[in-house]
C-alpha positions as CSV (number, residue, x, y, z in Angstrom):
1,M,-15.5,22.8,2.4
2,K,-18.0,21.7,-0.7
3,V,-21.6,20.4,0.3
4,Y,-23.6,18.5,-1.9
5,L,-27.6,17.2,-1.1
6,N,-28.8,14.2,-2.2
7,P,-26.5,14.7,-6.0
8,S,-28.0,13.0,-9.0
9,Q,-26.0,10.2,-10.3
10,N,-25.1,12.1,-13.5
11,D,-23.4,14.5,-11.2
12,W,-20.9,11.4,-9.3
13,S,-18.5,11.6,-11.7
14,E,-17.3,15.0,-10.7
15,L,-17.4,14.2,-6.9
16,L,-15.5,11.1,-7.4
17,K,-12.8,12.7,-8.5
18,R,-9.5,13.0,-6.5
19,P,-7.1,16.3,-6.4
20,T,-4.4,14.6,-8.5
21,D,-2.5,15.3,-11.4
22,S,-2.4,12.3,-14.0
23,I,0.2,10.0,-14.7
24,A,0.8,12.1,-18.1
25,D,1.6,15.2,-16.4
26,L,4.4,13.8,-14.4
27,Q,5.8,11.0,-16.7
28,N,8.1,13.1,-18.8
29,T,9.7,14.2,-15.5
30,V,9.9,10.9,-14.0
31,T,11.1,9.1,-17.2
32,D,13.9,11.2,-17.6
33,I,15.2,10.6,-14.3
34,F,14.9,6.9,-14.6
35,K,16.8,7.1,-18.1
36,E,19.8,9.1,-16.1
37,V,19.5,6.7,-13.3
38,Q,19.8,3.5,-15.5
39,Q,22.7,5.3,-17.2
40,K,24.9,6.9,-14.5
41,G,23.8,5.1,-11.3
42,D,25.1,6.3,-8.1
43,K,26.1,9.6,-9.8
44,A,23.0,10.5,-10.9
45,V,21.2,9.4,-7.7
46,D,23.8,11.9,-6.0
47,K,23.0,14.5,-8.3
48,Y,19.0,14.5,-7.8
49,T,19.2,14.0,-4.1
50,S,21.4,17.4,-3.8
51,F,18.9,18.9,-6.6
52,F,15.5,17.5,-4.7
53,D,16.9,17.6,-1.1
54,G,19.3,20.1,-0.8
55,V,22.0,18.0,0.8
56,I,25.3,16.5,-0.7
57,L,26.0,13.1,1.1
58,N,29.7,11.3,1.1
59,S,27.9,8.1,1.5
60,I,24.6,7.0,1.0
61,E,24.3,3.7,2.8
62,V,23.5,4.1,6.5
63,T,26.3,2.8,8.9
64,S,25.9,0.4,12.0
65,V,27.2,3.4,13.8
66,E,24.6,5.8,12.6
67,I,21.8,3.3,13.4
68,Q,23.2,3.2,17.2
69,E,23.4,6.6,17.3
70,A,19.9,6.9,15.9
71,I,18.4,4.1,19.0
72,E,19.9,6.3,21.6
73,Q,18.2,9.5,20.3
74,V,14.6,7.7,20.3
75,P,12.8,8.5,23.6
76,I,11.9,5.2,25.9
77,E,8.4,6.0,25.3
78,L,8.2,6.3,21.8
79,K,10.5,3.0,21.8
80,E,7.6,1.2,24.2
81,A,5.1,2.8,21.7
82,I,6.7,1.0,18.7
83,Q,7.4,-2.2,19.8
84,L,3.5,-2.7,21.2
85,A,2.8,-1.6,17.5
86,Q,5.2,-4.4,16.4
87,S,3.6,-6.6,18.3
88,N,0.4,-6.4,17.0
89,I,1.4,-6.2,13.5
90,E,3.2,-9.6,14.0
91,K,0.0,-11.2,15.7
92,F,-2.2,-10.1,12.6
93,H,0.3,-11.2,10.0
94,Q,1.5,-14.3,11.2
95,A,-2.1,-15.1,11.3
96,Q,-2.6,-14.8,7.5
97,K,0.2,-17.8,6.8
98,T,-1.3,-20.5,5.0
99,E,-0.3,-24.4,4.6
100,K,0.5,-26.4,1.9
101,V,-2.7,-27.3,-0.3
102,A,-2.7,-30.5,-1.7
103,V,-5.4,-32.3,-3.7
104,E,-5.7,-35.6,-5.7
105,T,-7.5,-34.1,-9.1
106,A,-7.6,-37.8,-10.4
107,K,-6.4,-41.3,-9.3
108,G,-2.6,-40.9,-9.8
109,V,-2.4,-36.9,-10.6
110,I,-1.4,-34.8,-7.1
111,C,-1.4,-31.4,-7.3
112,W,-0.4,-28.9,-4.9
113,Q,0.4,-25.1,-4.1
114,E,3.1,-23.7,-1.7
115,K,4.3,-20.1,-1.0
116,R,7.9,-19.1,-1.3
117,P,8.9,-15.5,-0.4
118,I,10.3,-13.0,-3.0
119,Q,13.8,-12.8,-2.3
120,K,14.8,-9.2,-2.9
121,I,12.3,-6.2,-1.7
122,G,12.5,-2.5,-1.8
123,L,10.8,-0.4,0.7
124,Y,10.0,3.4,0.2
125,I,9.8,5.2,3.1
126,P,8.5,8.9,2.9
127,G,10.8,11.5,5.2
128,G,10.3,15.1,5.2
129,S,8.0,17.0,7.8
130,A,6.3,13.6,8.7
131,P,8.9,10.9,8.7
132,L,6.5,7.8,8.4
133,F,8.5,5.3,10.8
134,S,5.0,3.6,11.2
135,T,5.6,2.7,7.4
136,V,8.7,0.5,8.1
137,L,6.8,-1.5,10.6
138,M,4.1,-2.0,8.1
139,L,6.1,-3.3,5.5
140,A,9.3,-4.8,7.0
141,I,7.2,-6.8,9.3
142,P,5.4,-9.1,6.9
143,A,8.6,-9.1,4.7
144,K,10.2,-10.5,7.7
145,L,7.5,-13.2,8.5
146,A,7.0,-14.1,4.9
147,G,11.1,-15.0,5.0
148,C,12.4,-12.4,2.4
149,K,16.3,-12.5,2.5
150,E,17.0,-8.9,1.2
151,I,15.0,-6.3,2.5
152,V,16.4,-2.8,0.9
153,L,15.3,0.5,2.7
154,C,15.2,3.9,1.1
155,S,14.1,7.3,2.8
156,P,15.1,10.8,1.8
157,P,17.7,12.4,4.1
158,N,17.0,15.8,5.9
159,K,19.2,19.3,5.4
160,E,21.6,17.5,7.7
161,G,21.8,14.4,5.6
162,K,20.2,12.2,8.3
163,I,17.2,9.8,8.3
164,N,15.0,10.3,11.1
165,P,16.0,8.1,14.1
166,A,12.5,6.5,14.5
167,I,12.4,5.4,11.2
168,L,16.2,3.7,11.6
169,Y,15.2,2.3,15.1
170,A,12.0,0.8,13.5
171,A,14.3,-0.4,10.5
172,Q,16.5,-2.5,12.7
173,L,13.9,-3.8,14.9
174,C,12.2,-5.3,11.9
175,G,15.1,-6.6,10.3
176,V,16.0,-4.3,7.5
177,T,19.0,-5.6,5.9
178,K,20.1,-2.1,4.2
179,I,19.0,1.5,4.6
180,F,20.2,4.1,2.1
181,K,19.4,7.9,2.4
182,V,17.3,8.4,-1.0
183,G,14.1,9.7,-1.6
184,G,11.9,10.5,-4.4
185,I,12.1,9.5,-8.1
186,Q,15.6,8.6,-7.6
187,A,15.4,6.0,-5.0
188,I,12.7,3.9,-7.1
189,A,14.7,4.5,-10.1
190,A,17.9,2.9,-8.4
191,L,15.8,0.3,-6.7
192,T,14.7,-0.4,-10.1
193,F,18.2,-1.0,-12.1
194,G,20.2,-1.4,-9.3
195,T,23.5,0.7,-8.9
196,K,26.8,0.3,-7.4
197,T,25.6,1.0,-4.1
198,I,21.6,0.1,-4.1
199,P,21.2,-3.4,-4.7
200,Q,18.3,-4.2,-7.9
201,V,15.1,-5.6,-6.1
202,S,12.3,-7.5,-7.5
203,K,9.5,-5.5,-6.0
204,I,8.7,-2.4,-4.4
205,F,6.6,-1.3,-1.8
206,G,5.5,1.9,0.3
207,P,3.5,5.2,-0.2
208,G,4.9,8.5,-1.6
209,N,3.8,11.7,-3.3
210,Q,2.5,11.9,-6.8
211,Y,6.1,11.5,-8.3
212,V,6.8,8.4,-6.3
213,T,3.5,6.6,-7.2
214,V,4.1,7.4,-11.0
215,A,7.9,6.0,-10.8
216,K,6.6,3.0,-9.1
217,Q,4.6,2.4,-11.7
218,I,6.9,3.4,-14.6
219,A,9.1,0.5,-12.7
220,T,6.9,-2.0,-14.0
221,N,7.8,-1.3,-17.3
222,Y,11.0,-2.9,-16.3
223,G,10.1,-6.0,-14.7
224,I,9.8,-4.8,-11.1
225,A,6.7,-5.7,-9.6
226,I,4.9,-3.2,-7.2
227,D,2.6,-3.5,-4.3
228,M,0.0,-1.2,-5.8
229,P,-0.6,2.6,-6.9
230,A,-0.7,3.9,-3.3
231,G,-0.8,7.8,-4.0
232,P,-2.4,10.7,-1.6
233,S,-3.9,9.5,1.5
234,E,-7.8,9.7,1.4
235,L,-10.7,9.1,4.1
236,L,-14.4,8.7,3.6
237,V,-16.4,8.4,6.8
238,L,-20.1,7.2,6.1
239,A,-22.3,8.0,9.3
240,D,-25.5,8.7,10.3
241,E,-27.1,10.3,13.6
242,T,-25.5,7.7,15.9
243,A,-22.2,9.6,14.9
244,N,-20.1,11.8,17.2
245,A,-19.5,15.2,15.2
246,S,-16.1,15.6,17.3
247,Y,-14.9,12.6,16.5
248,I,-15.6,12.4,12.8
249,A,-14.1,16.0,12.5
250,S,-11.0,14.4,14.0
251,D,-10.8,11.6,11.8
252,L,-11.0,13.7,8.4
253,L,-8.5,16.1,10.0
254,S,-6.0,13.0,10.5
255,Q,-5.9,12.5,6.9
256,A,-6.1,16.3,5.9
257,E,-3.1,16.7,7.7
258,H,-0.9,14.0,5.8
259,G,-0.5,16.5,2.8
260,A,-2.3,19.3,0.8
261,D,-3.4,16.7,-1.6
262,S,-5.0,14.4,0.4
263,Q,-8.7,14.2,0.3
264,V,-11.6,13.5,3.2
265,V,-15.1,12.8,2.5
266,L,-18.5,12.9,4.6
267,V,-21.0,10.7,3.4
268,T,-24.0,10.7,5.7
269,T,-27.9,10.2,5.7
270,D,-28.3,13.1,8.4
271,S,-28.2,16.4,6.8
272,N,-27.8,17.8,10.5
273,L,-24.5,16.1,10.8
274,I,-22.9,17.8,8.2
275,S,-23.0,21.4,9.7
276,A,-22.0,20.0,13.1
277,V,-18.9,18.7,11.6
278,Q,-17.9,21.4,9.9
279,Q,-18.3,23.6,13.1
280,E,-16.0,20.8,14.8
281,I,-13.4,21.1,12.0
282,E,-13.2,24.7,12.3
283,L,-12.5,24.5,15.9
284,Q,-10.3,21.6,15.9
285,I,-8.1,22.7,12.9
286,K,-6.8,26.1,14.7
287,K,-5.0,23.8,17.2
288,L,-3.1,21.8,14.7
289,P,0.8,22.1,14.4
290,R,0.2,21.2,10.6
291,K,-2.8,23.7,10.3
292,S,-1.5,25.2,6.9
293,I,-1.4,21.5,5.5
294,A,-4.7,20.6,6.8
295,E,-6.0,23.8,5.5
296,K,-5.2,23.4,1.8
297,A,-6.7,19.6,2.1
298,I,-9.9,20.7,3.5
299,L,-10.6,22.9,0.6
300,N,-10.8,19.6,-1.4
301,S,-13.4,17.8,1.0
302,R,-16.6,16.8,0.2
303,F,-19.7,16.6,2.6
304,I,-22.7,14.7,0.8
305,Y,-26.2,14.0,2.0
306,F,-27.9,11.3,1.0
307,K,-31.6,10.6,1.5
308,D,-31.5,7.0,1.9
309,K,-28.7,4.4,2.9
310,E,-28.9,2.6,-0.5
311,S,-27.7,5.7,-2.4
312,A,-25.1,6.3,0.0
313,M,-24.1,2.6,-0.3
314,E,-23.8,2.9,-3.8
315,F,-21.8,6.2,-3.9
316,V,-19.3,4.7,-1.6
317,N,-18.3,1.4,-3.6
318,E,-17.9,3.8,-6.6
319,Y,-15.9,6.0,-4.8
320,A,-13.6,2.9,-3.4
321,P,-11.9,4.8,-0.5
322,E,-8.4,3.9,1.0
323,H,-10.3,4.4,4.4
324,L,-13.6,3.9,5.5
325,I,-15.0,4.7,8.5
326,I,-18.4,3.7,9.5
327,V,-20.8,4.9,12.0
328,S,-24.2,4.0,11.7
329,K,-27.0,1.9,13.5
330,E,-27.3,0.5,10.1
331,E,-23.4,-0.9,10.1
332,D,-25.0,-4.3,9.2
333,F,-26.5,-3.0,6.1
334,Y,-23.3,-1.3,4.9
335,L,-20.7,-4.3,5.8
336,D,-23.2,-6.8,3.8
337,N,-23.1,-4.5,0.7
338,L,-19.6,-3.0,0.7
339,Q,-17.6,-4.1,-2.2
340,N,-14.9,-1.8,-2.1
341,A,-12.6,-0.5,0.4
342,G,-8.8,-0.6,1.3
343,S,-9.4,-0.7,5.1
344,V,-12.7,-0.4,7.2
345,F,-12.8,0.8,10.8
346,L,-16.4,0.6,12.8
347,G,-18.0,2.4,15.5
348,N,-17.4,5.8,17.3
349,Y,-14.3,4.4,19.2
350,T,-12.3,3.1,15.9
351,P,-10.5,6.0,14.6
352,E,-8.4,5.5,11.3
353,S,-5.1,6.5,13.2
354,A,-5.8,2.8,15.2
355,G,-5.1,1.0,11.7
356,D,-2.0,3.9,10.8
357,Y,-0.3,2.7,14.1
358,A,-1.0,-0.3,16.6
359,S,-4.3,-2.3,15.8
360,G,-2.4,-4.8,13.7
361,T,-4.0,-4.2,10.3
362,N,-1.6,-2.7,7.6
363,H,-1.9,0.9,6.7
364,T,-0.4,0.3,3.2
365,L,-3.5,0.4,1.2
366,P,-4.7,1.3,-2.6
367,T,-6.0,4.9,-3.2
368,N,-7.3,6.8,-6.1
369,G,-10.0,4.1,-6.5
370,Y,-7.7,1.1,-6.9
371,A,-9.6,-0.4,-4.1
372,K,-11.9,-1.6,-6.6
373,N,-9.1,-3.9,-8.0
374,Y,-6.3,-4.1,-5.5
375,S,-5.9,-5.2,-1.9
376,G,-3.8,-3.5,0.6
377,V,-0.3,-4.9,1.8
378,N,-0.6,-8.1,3.4
379,L,1.9,-11.5,4.1
380,D,0.8,-12.8,0.8
381,S,2.2,-9.6,-1.2
382,F,5.6,-10.5,0.1
383,M,5.5,-14.0,-1.2
384,K,4.8,-16.1,-4.7
385,A,2.0,-19.2,-4.8
386,M,3.8,-21.7,-6.8
387,T,2.1,-24.6,-8.0
388,F,3.4,-28.2,-8.5
389,Q,2.1,-31.7,-9.5
390,K,3.2,-35.1,-9.7
391,I,1.7,-38.1,-11.8
392,S,1.9,-41.5,-11.5
393,K,1.8,-44.5,-14.4
394,E,-1.8,-44.8,-13.3
395,G,-2.6,-40.8,-13.5
396,I,-1.2,-40.2,-16.9
397,Q,-3.4,-43.1,-18.4
398,N,-6.3,-41.4,-16.6
399,I,-6.1,-38.2,-18.1
400,G,-3.6,-38.8,-21.0
401,K,-6.7,-39.2,-23.7
402,A,-7.9,-36.0,-22.5
403,I,-4.8,-34.3,-23.2
404,E,-4.1,-35.8,-26.5
405,I,-7.7,-34.6,-27.9
406,M,-7.1,-31.2,-26.6
407,A,-3.5,-30.8,-27.7
408,E,-4.6,-32.0,-31.3
409,A,-7.9,-29.8,-31.3
410,E,-5.3,-26.5,-30.6
411,G,-3.2,-27.8,-33.3
412,L,-0.3,-28.4,-30.8
413,Q,1.3,-31.9,-31.5
414,A,4.4,-31.8,-29.9
415,H,2.0,-31.2,-26.7
416,K,0.3,-34.4,-27.9
417,N,3.4,-36.4,-28.4
418,A,4.6,-35.8,-25.2
419,V,1.7,-37.9,-24.0
420,T,1.5,-40.5,-26.9
421,L,5.0,-41.5,-26.1
422,R,4.7,-42.0,-22.7
423,L,1.2,-43.7,-23.0
424,K,2.8,-45.9,-25.5
425,D,5.4,-47.1,-23.1
426,L,2.7,-48.0,-20.5
427,V,1.1,-50.9,-23.0
């Protein structure tokens, strides 16, 4: 834990850094695997699954029998919790649906916008020591609501060649159409190019480690869209003396246990809060099953005191956190001046884990400062906005002259002619 007391703006650049490698550090490895998957398809996927996951599979597609077996393995209590989360996530994302927008911009000129679903999407779900079945809900539910026809899910297999049962249960519950036991760079490459077994998709969603993040960015070079550059998880807590130190420590640790490269930050206008939170972290971390992971992440944690709320707010906007918890008597001030954050949690009784699981908001969010220019996943992430227009005889007469003048000024005679011919016929 590193403590900074009222740091000068000249020192902020160091405080804003994330503990991640640059794209350049990882790009060669990712590019090499992409090329091999592009050229050799399933053969390359199998090779890297064996290399990275330590398992050789007879088939990478999950069968209906495997799904049924998984459903039976999930405890009833967990099924009920998943169903509650599903209901809340559906409610929140269903409410994001918008109607057709139509306007007559000039007499006889009608323009409108409609949203249509992306037909084929790929979902990447991390596995390993923390299989994120909750991410299946966050991605598959809005995809289904949007009307996506093909929802392809990839998740790395364990040493037994299986995907966690809760991931498979959530996938079938939310309408995923195909599931493959493939992880890492090779999964993103397969979704990018398509193989004999794995379909090519138009857009890839889902979090992952730094290699997966770089792989998604490289996929965009091949005409595939991605949700956002979503890398290692991060949390910033903005608090004052009204905050509960025990709660804050638990929230910071909830992100720290995601991975050793996660980052947690406390920004406060109460210097006494720092030591209280540090003490709570030392007590709580001892009881965590993922203690060793959390300890490594906590080494990258920062506790920053600012003497005034204006400086604290400015720093938060510059950091642009993935998750932001605000516990302060100055809540209205911070909300009015907040510009950059992925998802915001207000008050002592709104833990970040509520958004991770069951409140209804989406937990697939921009990290590494990308909250300055990216939104978290929402219903529109799975759709395209298409515009339409229909112009009557009266309409083309009303705007035709302006079109002719503008086209001629740009030196585009054919553009002008397309209007001139029509106007002549109407004389």
